[in-house]
C-alpha positions in Angstrom: -85.6 147.6 102.0 -85.6 143.8 102.8 -87.3 144.6 106.1 -90.4 145.9 104.2 -90.7 142.7 102.3 -90.6 140.6 105.5 -93.3 142.8 107.0 -95.5 142.2 104.0 -95.0 138.4 104.3 -95.8 138.5 108.0 -99.0 140.4 107.4 -100.1 137.9 104.7 -99.1 135.0 106.9 -101.1 136.4 109.8 -104.1 136.9 107.5 -103.8 133.4 106.3 -103.6 132.0 109.8 -106.7 134.1 110.7 -108.6 132.6 107.8 -107.5 129.1 108.7 -108.4 129.6 112.3 -111.9 130.8 111.3 -112.4 127.8 109.1 -111.3 125.4 111.9 -113.8 127.1 114.2 -116.5 126.7 111.6 -115.8 123.0 111.1 -115.7 122.5 114.9 -119.0 124.2 115.3 -120.6 122.1 112.6 -119.3 118.9 113.9 -120.4 119.9 117.4 -124.0 120.0 116.2 -123.9 117.1 113.7 -122.3 114.4 115.8 -124.6 114.5 118.9 -127.7 114.9 116.6 -126.8 111.9 114.4 -125.7 109.8 117.3 -128.9 110.4 119.3 -131.2 110.0 116.3 -129.5 106.6 115.7 -129.9 105.7 119.3 -133.5 106.8 119.4 -134.4 104.7 116.3 -132.6 101.7 117.8 -134.4 102.0 121.2 -137.7 102.8 119.5 -137.5 99.6 117.4 -136.8 97.5 120.5 -139.6 99.1 122.6 -142.1 99.7 119.8 -142.2 103.5 120.2 -140.1 104.6 117.1 -141.8 107.9 116.4 -141.8 109.1 120.0 -138.2 108.2 120.7 -137.1 109.6 117.3 -138.7 113.0 118.1 -137.3 113.1 121.6 -133.8 112.1 120.4 -133.9 114.9 117.8 -134.6 117.5 120.4 -132.1 116.1 122.9 -129.4 115.9 120.1 -130.1 119.5 119.0 -130.0 120.7 122.6 -126.7 118.9 123.2 -125.3 120.3 120.0 -126.2 123.8 120.7 -124.9 123.6 124.2 -121.6 122.4 122.8 -121.6 125.3 120.3 -122.4 127.8 123.1 -119.5 126.5 125.2 -117.1 126.7 122.3 -118.1 130.2 121.4 -117.8 131.4 125.0 -114.3 129.9 125.2 -113.4 131.6 121.8 -114.7 135.0 123.0 -112.6 134.9 126.1 
C-alpha cells in the first residue's frame, strides 16, 4: 500500500518538474528576444545621436535586434527538440 502513495507523489513531482521546465523555457525564449532588441535599439539611438541619423539607425537596429532574437530562439528550440 505505501508503494502506491509513493508512485502518486512521483507522478505529481514529475508533472511539477515538467511545468517548471516549460516555464523556464518560456522565460529563456522571452529574454532571448528582449535583450538583443533592447540592447541594439539603445546602441542604434546612441550611434544615431552621434552621427545625426537617429531614425535610420533606430529602424536598422530594430530589425537587427529582432533578427538576432529570433535566431537565438530558433537555436534554443532546435536544441530543445533534440
